[in-house]
N, C-alpha and C positions, 0 to 999 in steps of 0.2 A: 429655382435653379439649385440653389446650395443645398437644399434637404435632399433632392433628388439624386445629387452626387454624393451625399452621406449614406443615402439608402443603398446606392451601388456599392460603395465601399464597404458597408456591411455585409451584404449579400455575398461578395466575393471573398471577404474574409471568413464567414461563416462557412461556405462551401469548401474552401481550402482547409478549415480547421477539421471538418467532418471527414475529408479525405484522409488526412494526418491520421484521425482516430482510427479510421477503417484499417487504415495500412498499419498500425501499431498493433490492432488487435489480430491481423492476419500473421502476424511475425511471431505469435505466440508459441508455437512447437519450437521454434529456432532457439527462442530465448529460454525456454523450458530445459533444452539439451544442453545450451550453454550453462546453466544453473547446477545441472548434475554433475559437473566437473568439480563444483567445490565439494568438498568433504567435511563437513562439520561434525563435532563430536557433541554427543549428549541428545536431550531430547530436543526434536525440531519445530512440533508445533502442537498446540493445546486446543483442540475442539470442544472441549470440556468447560472452557472459560466464557464461550457464549453467554451473555447475560448479567456475567459477573461484575461487579464494580472495578473499573479500571486501575485502581490504586491496590484492591486486593489481588487482582490478576498479576500485577507487576511484581508484588511480592512472591506469588506462587513461583511465577517463571525464573526469577532469579534464585528462588531455593531449589526448584527442581534440575536446573541446568546453570552450574557455577560459572561457566565459561561466556554466560549472557551478561554483559555489564552495560548495555546499552538498550534501555527499553524506553521506547519513545510513545507518548499517549498524544494521540492526534484524533482530530475531529473527523467523523467518517465523511469522506469525500476530499480531504486534503490531498494535495499534489506532494509527490514523494518523488525522491530520486530514484533511479533504476539500478544502482551499485548494489550488490551482494556483499554482505558481510555476515560473517558466522557468529560475531559477539552482538547482533542487533535484533531486536523484536520489535515490531511496531503494533501497538494497540491502538485500533480504531474504535472509537465512543461515539454514542449520541449525546444528545444534550443532557440527558439525565446522569452520564457519566459510567454507562455501561458497556460492555465490550460487545461490538455488533458483527465482526469478522473474526475467523479463526485466526488467533494470533499464531504466527511461524517466523522462524530465522528468516530475516531477509536482508 
């Protein structure tokens, strides 16, 4: 009886989580419009750094945009806050320490 209750609760949580994710993805265009209000100076993104070791990528970003003083190195898939800052870039790497997403001001 107890196991059955746990399964029901798990199912309910899983479905509501899925709904939240779908809702968040559908909010995309509005979020992007909101972010356009931020006018950050200097280089904003570095597609050329895909596959580069994250420590080297951090140095390159800081050299190419002196306004960036908060470069965070995170494992790909890590949760992040949704606030937007002109001085922050998040570097998402894999277990080998290489950049796997295009670094951008975030």
